[in-house]
C-alpha positions, -999 to +999 in steps of 0.1 A: +122-068+002+100-098+009+105-122+037+091-158+043+100-175+076+090-211+082+092-225+117+089-260+134+056-264+150+064-269+187+041-270+218+068-260+242+098-235+241+131-247+253+125-226+284+090-241+292+104-275+286+132-269+310+106-260+335+086-292+329+117-314+330+129-299+365+092-308+377+094-344+363+127-349+379+115-335+414+084-356+412+105-387+401+129-384+430+103-377+455+086-410+446+118-429+446+128-415+477+097-424+493+100-462+480+135-461+491+126-453+528+100-479+525+128-504+519+125-507+482+162-504+469+156-514+432+137-483+426+168-466+421+174-486+389+142-477+374+142-441+381+177-437+367+163-456+334+131-433+335+154-402+340+179-411+315+151-418+287+132-388+295+164-366+294+173-384+258+140-373+247+138-339+257+174-332+244+164-344+210+132-325+211+153-292+221+179-299+195+150-292+168+127-266+187+145-238+173+146-249+137+135-226+109+137-219+071+139-183+058+138-169+021+144-133+018+141-115-015+158-081-018+161-066-053+181-094-076+192-114-043+174-144-032+188-154+002+179-188+018+186-192+056+182-228+071+188-233+109+187-271+114+199-289+146+218-257+155+233-257+121+230-227+101+233-228+062+231-194+043+228-196+003+224-167-020+209-169-055+202-144-083+164-140-088+171-137-125+186-173-127+171-190-100+146-215-106+120-235-084+116-272-091+081-283-094+075-308-067+058-342-071+025-346-052+042-367-027+072-348-019+070-325+010+099-300-001+107-282-033+140-270-047+154-239-054+182-241-081+208-219-097+238-233-117+258-255-093+239-249-061+206-260-047+185-261-015+155-279-005+128-258+012+094-264+029+099-289+053+078-272+082+048-261+058+014-278+053+003-288+022-021-255+013+010-233+027+034-252+005+014-244-029+008-207-019+045-202-011+056-218-044+033-194-064+044-164-044+079-171-050+076-179-087+058-144-090+088-127-076+113-147-094+099-136-129 
C-alpha cells in the first residue's frame, strides 16, 4: 500500500490561531477601554469594526487550515480523499483503468480519470513536487 498526503501550508494551527485571536481581542478591548475612560466614545465603533474584520479573516483562515488531499493505492484500488472546507469527498478508482491527465504547463492541478468520474489533485503542491507525484502515480498505475 502506498499513500501520498498533501496539506495546505499553514503557519498556524487552529488552536494557535485561537490563542492569537484571544490575545488580539484582549489588547483591542484594553485600548478601547482606555480611550473610552478618556472620553472618546467613538472608539467603540472602530473597535467593533476592527474586531469584526479580524474575526471574519480568522474564520476564513480556519475554514481552510485543515484542508488536505490524500491518494492511496492498495492492490487494484486507488482511493482519493479530499477534505476541503470541512467537506470530505472520497472517490475510488481501479488502477487498471484509471488515467492521469497530462497537465498544461500553466495548470496547478491534474486529473485522475476513470470512465464517468474524475477528480482534480495537486492544489497544495509546489512545481517540483507536482511532477514527482505524477511520475510516481503513473509508475503505480502501469
